C-alpha positions in Angstrom: 84.9 131.7 116.1 87.8 129.5 117.3 91.1 131.2 117.7 93.8 130.3 115.2 97.0 131.7 113.9 95.9 134.0 111.0 99.4 135.3 110.4 100.9 134.8 106.9 103.5 132.1 106.3 106.6 132.9 104.2 106.7 131.6 100.7 108.8 128.4 100.1 112.3 128.5 98.8 112.9 126.6 95.6 115.1 123.5 95.8 118.8 123.7 94.9 119.6 123.9 91.2 119.8 120.4 89.8 117.8 118.8 92.6 114.3 119.2 91.1 112.5 115.9 91.0 115.0 114.1 93.3 113.6 112.1 96.2 115.7 111.3 99.4 114.9 109.1 102.3 115.6 110.7 105.7 114.1 108.1 108.0 112.6 104.6 107.5 110.9 101.7 109.2 111.1 98.8 106.7 109.1 99.8 103.6 107.7 102.9 105.4 109.8 106.0 104.8 110.0 109.7 105.7 111.4 111.5 102.7 111.9 114.7 100.9 110.8 115.5 97.3 112.6 118.5 95.8 110.6 120.9 93.7 110.6 124.5 92.4 108.1 125.5 95.1 109.9 124.0 98.1 110.8 120.7 99.5 107.8 118.4 100.2 108.3 116.1 103.2 106.6 112.8 102.9 104.4 111.1 103.9 102.1 114.0 102.9 98.5 114.7 102.2 97.7 116.8 99.1 94.2 118.1 99.7 92.1 118.2 96.5 91.1 121.8 95.5 88.2 122.2 93.1 89.0 125.6 91.5 85.3 126.3 91.3 84.3 125.2 94.9 86.8 126.1 97.6 85.5 124.9 100.9 88.8 125.9 102.5 90.9 128.4 100.7 94.3 127.2 99.5 96.0 130.2 101.2 94.5 129.2 104.5 95.8 125.6 104.0 99.3 127.1 103.5 99.2 129.7 106.3 97.1 128.0 109.0 97.8 124.3 108.5 101.3 124.4 107.0 100.2 122.2 104.1 103.1 122.2 101.6 101.3 120.7 98.6 97.9 120.3 97.1 96.3 118.8 94.0 93.8 120.4 91.6 92.3 119.2 88.4 93.9 120.6 85.2 91.0 119.3 83.1 88.4 121.4 85.0 90.7 124.5 84.6 91.1 123.7 80.9 87.3 123.3 80.3 86.4 126.7 82.0 87.4 129.6 79.9 87.8 132.1 82.8 89.9 129.7 84.9 91.9 128.7 81.8 92.7 132.3 80.8 93.8 133.3 84.4 96.0 130.2 84.7 97.6 130.8 81.3 98.3 134.4 81.9 99.4 134.3 85.6 100.0 130.7 86.4 98.1 128.1 88.5 99.8 129.3 91.7 98.2 132.8 91.3 94.9 131.2 90.2 94.7 129.3 93.5 96.5 131.9 95.6 98.8 129.2 96.9 102.7 129.4 97.0 103.5 125.7 97.7 103.8 122.7 95.5 100.8 122.2 93.1 100.1 118.8 91.5 97.4 118.5 88.9 95.4 115.6 87.7 94.8 115.1 84.0 91.1 114.2 83.7 91.5 110.5 83.9 89.1 110.4 86.9 86.6 112.5 85.0 86.8 109.9 82.2 86.0 107.2 84.8 83.0 109.1 86.1 81.6 110.5 82.9 82.9 108.0 80.3 85.2 110.3 78.3 87.1 113.5 78.2 87.5 116.0 75.4 91.2 116.7 75.7 94.1 114.9 74.0 97.1 113.1 75.5 99.7 115.6 74.5 97.3 118.6 74.8 96.6 118.1 78.5 100.3 117.6 79.4 101.2 120.7 77.4 98.5 122.7 79.2 99.7 121.6 82.7 103.2 122.6 81.7 102.1 126.0 80.4 100.3 127.0 83.6 103.3 126.2 85.7 102.3 123.2 87.8 105.1 121.5 89.8 103.9 117.9 89.2 101.7 117.2 86.1 99.9 113.9 85.3 99.8 112.1 82.0 96.4 111.1 80.7 96.3 107.4 81.6 93.4 104.9 81.2 91.4 104.2 84.3 91.0 100.5 85.1 87.7 99.8 86.9 87.1 96.8 89.1 84.2 95.6 86.9 86.4 95.4 83.8 87.5 92.1 82.3 91.1 91.0 82.4 91.5 91.8 78.7 90.0 95.3 79.2 92.3 96.0 82.1 95.3 94.8 80.1 94.4 97.1 77.3 94.2 100.0 79.8 97.7 99.1 81.0 99.1 98.8 77.5 97.6 102.1 76.3 98.9 103.9 79.4 102.4 102.6 78.7 102.1 103.5 75.0 101.3 107.1 76.1 104.2 107.4 78.5 107.1 108.5 76.4 105.1 111.1 74.4 103.8 112.5 77.6 107.3 112.8 79.1 108.6 114.4 75.9 105.9 117.1 76.0 106.4 117.6 79.8 110.1 118.5 79.3 111.5 119.7 82.6 108.1 119.6 84.4 107.9 116.7 86.8 105.4 114.2 85.6 103.2 111.5 87.3 103.3 108.0 85.8 100.2 106.3 87.1 100.1 102.6 87.7 96.9 100.7 86.6 96.0 97.1 86.5 92.7 96.7 88.4 92.7 93.9 90.9 94.9 91.6 88.7 98.2 90.9 90.4 100.1 90.2 87.2 98.8 93.3 85.4 99.7 95.6 88.4 103.2 94.1 88.3 103.4 94.6 84.5 102.2 98.2 84.8 104.6 99.0 87.6 107.6 97.3 85.9 107.0 99.0 82.5 106.2 102.4 83.8 109.3 102.4 86.0 111.4 102.3 82.9 110.3 105.8 81.9 111.6 109.0 83.5 108.7 109.8 85.7 109.0 111.8 89.0 106.2 110.1 91.0 104.2 106.9 90.6 100.6 107.3 91.6 98.7 104.0 92.2 95.6 104.6 90.2 92.2 102.9 89.9 91.7 102.5 93.7 88.9 104.9 94.4 86.0 102.5 93.5 87.8 99.8 95.6 88.0 102.0 98.6 84.4 103.2 98.2 83.2 99.6 98.6 85.6 99.0 101.6 87.5 96.4 99.6 90.6 97.0 101.7 92.0 93.5 101.2 92.1 94.2 97.5 93.8 97.5 98.2 96.5 95.6 100.2 96.9 93.1 97.4 97.4 96.0 94.9 100.1 97.5 97.2 101.8 94.2 97.7 101.9 93.4 94.0 102.9 96.8 92.8 105.6 98.2 95.1 108.3 95.5 94.5 108.3 96.5 90.9 108.4 100.3 91.3 111.6 102.4 91.0 112.6 102.9 94.6 113.9 106.5 94.0 110.4 107.8 93.3 107.6 108.6 95.7 104.4 106.4 95.6 101.2 108.3 95.5 97.8 106.8 96.5 95.5 108.5 94.0 92.2 109.5 95.7 93.1 108.0 99.1 92.7 110.3 102.1 90.8 108.5 104.9 93.1 108.6 108.0 92.0 105.1 109.0 94.0 103.7 106.0 97.2 105.7 106.5 99.1 103.4 108.9 98.7 100.2 106.8 99.5 101.9 103.5 102.5 103.8 104.9 103.8 100.6 106.4 103.6 99.0 102.9 105.5 101.9 101.3 103.0 104.7 100.4 104.5 108.3 100.4 101.7 110.6 99.1 98.0 110.8 99.5 95.3 113.0 98.0 91.6 113.3 98.7 88.6 115.6 98.7 87.1 113.5 101.5 87.7 116.3 104.0 85.2 118.5 102.1 82.9 115.9 100.5 82.3 114.2 103.9 81.7 117.6 105.5 78.8 118.3 103.1 77.1 115.1 104.3 77.8 116.0 107.9 80.3 113.2 108.3 83.5 113.3 110.3 86.7 111.5 109.5 88.6 109.8 112.3 91.4 107.1 112.6 88.7 104.7 113.8 86.3 105.2 110.9 83.6 107.7 109.8 81.2 109.3 112.2 77.9 111.2 111.5 77.5 114.6 113.2 73.9 113.7 114.1 75.2 110.8 116.4 77.5 113.0 118.4 77.2 114.4 121.9 80.9 115.1 122.3 83.7 115.6 119.8 85.8 112.4 119.2 88.9 114.6 119.2 89.3 118.0 120.8 90.9 119.9 118.0 91.6 123.6 117.8 88.8 124.2 115.3 86.1 122.9 117.7 87.1 124.7 120.8 84.1 126.6 122.1 81.6 124.6 120.0 79.6 121.6 120.8 78.2 119.2 118.1 74.8 120.6 118.7 76.1 124.1 118.1 77.5 123.0 114.7 74.2 121.3 113.8 72.4 124.7 114.1 74.8 126.4 111.7 73.7 127.2 108.2 74.8 124.6 105.6 77.7 126.5 104.1 79.1 127.6 107.5 78.7 124.0 108.9 80.4 122.5 105.8 83.4 124.7 106.2 83.5 124.0 109.9 83.4 120.2 109.5 85.9 120.4 106.6 88.4 122.0 108.9 87.7 119.4 111.5 88.3 116.6 108.9 91.4 118.2 107.7 92.9 118.6 111.2 92.1 115.0 112.1 93.7 113.8 108.9 96.8 115.9 109.4 97.1 114.7 113.0 97.0 111.0 112.0 99.5 111.6 109.3 101.8 113.2 111.8 101.3 110.3 114.1 102.3 107.9 111.3 105.4 109.9 110.5 106.5 109.8 114.2 105.8 106.0 114.2 108.2 105.7 111.2 110.9 107.6 113.2 110.2 105.4 116.2 110.2 102.1 114.3 106.6 101.4 115.3 104.6 101.9 112.2 103.4 98.2 112.1 102.3 98.4 115.7 100.2 101.4 114.7 98.8 99.5 111.7 97.9 96.7 114.1 95.9 99.0 116.3 94.1 100.7 113.4 93.2 97.3 111.9 90.7 96.7 114.7 88.7 99.8 113.8 86.9 98.4 110.8 86.1 94.8 109.8 87.3 95.2 106.3 90.5 96.8 107.4 91.1 93.9 109.9 90.5 91.4 107.1 93.1 93.2 105.0 95.6 93.2 107.8 95.0 89.5 108.6 95.4 88.7 104.9 98.8 90.5 104.8 100.1 88.8 107.9 98.9 85.3 107.0 100.8 85.0 103.8 103.1 82.0 103.4 106.4 83.0 105.1 109.7 83.0 103.3 112.5 80.5 103.8 113.7 80.4 107.3 110.3 81.0 109.0 108.0 78.2 109.8 104.3 78.9 109.6 103.7 75.7 111.5 105.7 77.1 114.4 103.7 80.3 114.4 100.4 78.4 114.1 101.1 76.9 117.5 101.8 80.3 119.0 98.9 82.2 117.4 95.5 81.6 118.7 93.4 84.3 117.1 91.6 84.4 113.7 94.6 84.0 111.4 93.9 80.3 110.8 90.4 81.3 109.6 91.9 84.0 107.4 94.1 81.5 105.7 91.2 79.3 105.0 89.4 82.1 103.2 92.5 83.2 101.3 93.2 80.4 98.8 95.8 82.2 96.8 98.6 80.1 98.4 102.2 80.7 97.7 101.8 83.2 94.8 102.2 86.1 97.3 105.2 84.7 99.1 107.7 86.8 97.2 105.7 90.0 97.6 105.4 89.5 101.4 109.1 88.7 101.5 109.7 92.1 99.9 108.1 93.6 103.1 110.0 91.4 105.5 113.4 91.7 103.8 113.2 95.5 104.0 113.2 95.4 107.8 116.1 96.0 110.1 115.8 93.2 112.7 117.3 95.3 115.5 115.4 98.0 117.4 116.9 100.4 120.0 113.8 100.0 122.3 112.1 96.9 123.8 109.4 95.1 121.8 106.0 96.1 123.2 103.6 93.1 123.3 100.4 93.7 121.4 98.8 90.3 121.4 99.4 87.6 118.8 99.8 90.3 116.1 103.3 90.9 117.7 104.5 87.5 116.3 104.0 88.6 112.7 105.4 92.1 112.8 107.7 92.1 109.8 110.8 93.1 111.7 110.2 90.2 114.1 109.9 87.8 111.1 113.1 89.4 109.7 114.9 88.8 113.0 113.8 85.1 113.1 114.8 84.7 109.5 118.2 86.1 110.1 118.7 83.9 113.2 117.5 80.7 111.6 119.5 81.3 108.4 122.8 82.2 109.9 123.1 80.5 113.3 124.3 76.9 113.3 125.2 74.5 116.1 128.8 73.7 116.7 128.1 69.9 116.6 126.7 68.5 113.4 125.6 65.2 114.9 122.4 64.6 116.9 122.8 66.4 120.2 121.0 67.0 123.4 119.2 70.3 123.9 118.3 72.2 127.1 115.4 74.7 126.9 115.4 77.4 129.7 112.0 78.9 130.3 109.7 80.5 132.8 111.3 83.9 133.4 112.3 87.0 131.5 115.8 88.3 131.1 118.5 89.2 131.9 119.1 85.4 131.9 122.8 85.9 132.6 121.9 87.0 136.1 119.8 83.8 136.7 121.6 81.2 134.8 125.3 82.0 134.3 126.6 79.6 137.0 124.5 76.8 135.6 125.6 77.5 132.0 129.3 77.6 133.0 129.1 74.3 134.8 127.3 72.7 131.9 129.7 74.1 129.4 132.5 72.5 131.4 130.9 69.1 131.8 128.6 68.9 128.7 130.2 71.1 126.0 128.2 69.5 123.2 124.8 70.3 124.7 123.1 73.3 123.1 121.2 75.6 125.5 118.3 77.8 124.3 116.0 80.3 126.0 112.3 80.1 125.3 111.1 83.7 124.6 107.7 84.9 123.6 109.1 85.4 120.1 110.7 82.0 119.7 113.8 80.1 120.8 117.0 82.0 121.3 120.5 80.4 121.5 121.9 81.2 124.9 125.0 82.7 123.3 122.7 85.5 122.0 120.8 85.8 125.2 120.7 89.7 125.1 119.8 90.0 121.4 116.9 92.4 120.5 114.0 91.8 119.9 113.9 88.4 121.6 115.4 89.5 124.9 113.5 92.8 125.3 109.8 92.0 125.1 107.8 94.4 127.2 104.6 92.6 128.2 102.6 90.9 130.9 104.4 88.3 133.2 102.2 85.4 131.8 104.1 85.7 128.5 107.0 83.9 130.2 104.9 81.3 132.0 104.0 79.3 128.9 105.1 75.7 129.2 107.3 74.4 126.4 105.5 72.5 123.7 107.8 69.6 122.7 106.4 69.4 119.1 106.7 73.1 118.6 110.2 73.1 120.0 111.3 70.3 117.8 110.0 72.0 114.7 111.8 75.2 115.6 115.0 73.4 116.4 114.9 71.9 112.9 115.0 75.4 111.6 118.3 75.8 113.5 119.5 72.6 111.7 119.3 70.7 115.0 117.8 67.2 114.9 117.8 66.9 118.7 118.4 63.5 120.3 116.8 64.6 123.6 115.1 67.8 124.5 115.1 68.8 128.2 113.2 71.8 129.7 114.1 73.6 132.8 111.9 76.2 134.6 114.4 78.9 135.7 111.8 80.8 137.7 112.3 78.2 140.5 114.9 78.6 143.2 118.1 76.5 143.2 118.3 76.4 139.4 121.6 74.5 139.4 120.2 71.8 141.7 117.1 71.4 139.6 119.2 71.1 136.5 121.4 68.5 138.1 118.4 66.4 139.1 117.0 66.8 135.5 120.2 65.7 133.9 120.5 62.7 136.3 117.0 61.6 135.5 117.9 61.4 131.8 121.1 59.6 132.8 123.1 62.3 131.0 125.3 62.7 134.1 125.8 60.2 136.9 126.6 62.7 139.7 125.4 66.1 140.7 126.4 69.0 138.5 129.4 70.2 140.4 132.7 71.5 139.1 135.8 73.0 140.8 135.0 76.7 141.1 138.6 77.5 140.2 137.9 76.7 136.6 134.9 79.0 136.4 136.9 82.2 135.4 138.3 80.3 132.4 134.9 78.9 131.6 133.4 82.4 131.8 136.0 83.6 129.3 135.1 80.8 127.0 131.4 81.6 127.3 132.1 85.3 126.5 134.2 84.3 123.5 131.4 82.0 122.3 128.8 84.8 122.6 130.9 87.2 120.6 131.6 84.5 118.0 127.9 83.8 117.6 127.2 87.5 117.2 129.8 87.7 114.4 128.1 84.8 112.7 124.6 86.1 113.0 125.1 89.9 112.8 128.2 90.3 110.7 127.5 87.3 108.4 130.9 85.7 109.2 131.5 82.0 108.7 132.4 80.1 111.8 136.0 79.5 110.8 136.7 83.2 110.2 135.0 84.2 113.5 137.1 81.6 115.4 140.3 83.0 113.8 139.3 86.6 114.5 138.8 85.8 118.2 141.8 83.6 118.7 143.8 84.9 121.7 141.3 87.7 122.3 140.7 89.4 125.7 137.8 91.4 127.1 137.3 94.6 128.9 134.3 94.1 131.3 131.9 96.9 132.1 130.2 97.6 135.4 127.3 95.3 134.7 129.6 92.4 134.2 129.0 92.3 130.4 131.7 92.6 127.8 132.4 96.2 127.0 135.2 95.9 124.5 136.9 93.0 122.6 140.7 93.2 122.1 142.5 90.9 119.7 145.7 89.0 120.5 147.7 92.1 119.8 145.6 94.2 122.3 143.9 96.2 119.6 140.2 97.1 120.1 138.2 95.3 117.4 134.6 95.0 118.6 132.1 96.3 121.2 128.9 94.5 122.1 126.0 97.0 122.4 123.9 97.0 125.6 120.9 98.7 123.9 120.0 96.0 121.5 122.5 93.2 122.0 124.1 94.1 118.7 127.8 94.5 117.7 129.7 97.6 116.9 132.8 97.3 114.8 136.0 99.4 115.2 138.1 100.6 112.3 140.7 97.9 113.0 137.9 95.3 113.3 136.6 96.3 109.9 140.0 95.7 108.3 140.1 92.2 109.8 136.6 91.4 108.7 137.4 92.6 105.2 140.4 90.4 105.1 138.3 87.3 105.4 136.3 88.1 102.2 136.6 85.4 99.5 134.3 86.9 96.9 135.5 89.3 94.2 134.4 92.9 94.4 130.9 93.5 93.1 130.8 95.2 89.8 127.0 95.5 89.9 124.3 94.0 92.1 121.5 91.5 91.6 118.1 92.1 93.1 118.3 92.8 96.8 118.6 89.5 98.8 119.4 90.0 102.5 120.3 86.4 103.1 122.5 85.9 100.0 126.0 84.6 100.4 125.9 83.4 104.0 129.2 83.6 105.7 130.7 86.1 103.3 130.8 88.9 105.8 129.5 92.4 105.8 128.2 93.7 102.4 130.5 96.0 100.5 129.6 99.5 99.1 132.0 100.4 96.3 132.3 104.2 96.0 133.6 106.5 93.3 137.2 107.6 93.6 136.2 111.3 93.9 134.4 110.5 97.2 137.3 108.6 98.8 139.0 111.5 100.4 135.8 112.5 102.3 135.0 109.0 103.4 138.5 108.5 104.8 137.9 111.6 107.0 134.6 110.1 108.3 132.1 111.9 106.0 129.0 110.0 105.1 128.5 108.2 101.8 125.9 110.0 99.7 123.7 108.6 96.9 125.2 109.4 93.5 128.7 108.4 94.6 128.1 104.6 94.7 129.6 102.4 92.0 128.4 99.0 93.1 127.3 97.0 96.1 126.6 93.5 97.4 123.1 92.1 97.0 122.7 91.7 100.8 123.2 95.3 101.6 120.4 96.1 104.0 119.1 99.3 105.5 119.9 99.7 109.2 122.8 97.1 109.2 126.6 97.4 109.1 128.6 97.5 105.8 132.1 98.1 104.6 133.0 101.0 102.3 135.6 100.2 99.6 137.0 102.2 96.7 137.1 100.9 93.2 140.6 99.5 93.4 139.6 97.3 96.3 141.1 99.3 99.2 139.0 99.6 102.4 138.2 103.2 103.2 135.6 102.9 106.0 132.6 101.2 107.5 129.2 102.4 108.6 125.5 101.7 108.9 123.6 101.6 105.6 120.5 103.7 105.2 119.4 101.8 102.0 119.2 98.4 100.5 120.9 97.1 97.4 117.9 98.0 95.2 118.1 101.6 96.4 121.9 102.2 96.6 122.4 102.9 93.0 119.0 104.3 92.1 118.5 107.1 94.6 120.4 110.3 93.7 119.9 112.4 96.8 120.5 111.9 100.5 122.7 109.8 102.8 123.3 106.2 101.7 125.7 105.1 104.5 126.3 106.8 107.8 130.0 106.4 108.2 131.3 105.1 111.6 135.0 105.3 110.8 137.9 107.8 110.4 140.8 106.3 108.5 142.5 109.6 107.8 145.3 109.0 110.3 146.0 105.4 109.3 145.7 105.4 105.5 147.3 107.6 102.9 144.5 109.5 101.2 146.4 109.6 97.9 146.3 105.8 97.8 
């Protein structure tokens, strides 16, 4: 036998009193999130797999799952327990945890799936919830109505309506037991939305996405993506989303990227009985193997041929452990990708493992793009099979808002460079979010038709290659706008170090692409520039200034070589730095141009060893801003936040509308209004926790800066939000804003 840790694992500690059923987000990458669900039998970290345990057929014992694999939650079927007298009696007398010999979180299904398989169940709506409560489950499930793919629209709508009708009576019976509120709706977008919207109004703890097993069995992964895209925008954000019956590791990255938190499946055991192995790249039959696809602890010392010679029961248990270990490994890989901000890259990679999965991924990433992103522009950049995918996806713009829900959840900035992964890179949601933010907020200083110079042919840092050229042009041609052509689109030179545009990690040929005049003109229109003339300059060549001078003379823009008195360059360099900080205020801090100009009037700079601006001091010599070298972003000081708050013209929010990241352009950083009893802690630099937020602006976005204000309107801090406006007031546990200020020495706490 393979060697494994057979030592016992300590029983879990119950969550803190009052926290049961609360869900907190500890890390995120757009819609993907790593979270914690608080229960009486421990804190369940998500994303998590809940292996299905048949109480009659235990391929792997639950105690082994707890001790050996560290699995913190599992799911079993309360209807099966209820139907079998011996199991039922044991569970009623000693509880379901004793029945299964498992100390962790136990979720139970209600018999809905049995109704799908066999046509009906014998138990009533209230009776099955009461039974689950009586045997001590942590998370029970109401008896919903399964919606099959072959049902008519009227039949599916009836299933949705009946499920909603049963919701309140099920919650009343459950009492203080956490309850699942399943979402049905078949493959009908409007019915999935209706189900999610109406079920979210009830006090459920978790929302499983139901009715997806027959869809997955037929590899209809595009329909699965549609169900996710339609459902998640309508669900209460403070509750985990559970993919009922989904446990194939190949699907994890895409579903987690879209917002799934929990999975359950008996596939680890069912596939093992058929001698099939799960893997992130699909399903493999044992008969076809010479070597193991993954060298896992359970197979050390065994070859596939050795396992084939085992007796059926022993072989099934062996392969079930292999399947479970593969599944857990892929889930851990996904969680790390969420921490790293690379879950969509992992989804890209996995999409190539199965034709149906690739179809689903292409369908997702060929949706009509939201305002501020031109599909025509991307069409010219993308040369793979997306055009064909659009041709076979005739739904048109009905999915635009749902895909915007994915894009808008993204934080555009990343701490690391953007790793090129082919044309898929261009439609990563955070890349689209960065483009949307840039196109929406950046505007040229001149409103009339202007000349534009496009620098291309070399990667950054462009300051090292082009600063002398830019300084001379700024002096002689101040109205000409200069852009850099990056693999991700055009970037105004004033933002030349902005992530992700400036930090693409890929082959050198990415930068060799010659500018396409039609493509450039389309993208310039998205910057509100109707260019008079568009000039392009290859900066990979030597003597860039001379080449630029010849180019400008050929267009008769200048009559003489591009030469200025070098004595004016220091002043021009200061003006350029001021322009760069100003544009970052406009794009990253949502300032209007007038406020940004006023804020930087008379400013000075402290320059770091690399020649970049390290700190920005205002006319009084006070430190207000610091450009970040890691991502080209902007850090705000306590005094800088006071100045920014002073430019706000809108009244304080008393509530918030639906999250809208590009709402109220130019109105500055979003506000988070906190309850008065939290003010003293925030003034001393403590984080803002959920449950202490009174209101917020609609453009509050996870991963971006915000201002913290008390209810009387006084500024008490600033920080980086860990939630968006939809989540700020709904979540009741965890950090909402990581505070980056300490006003305790400058502001009277009592006021």
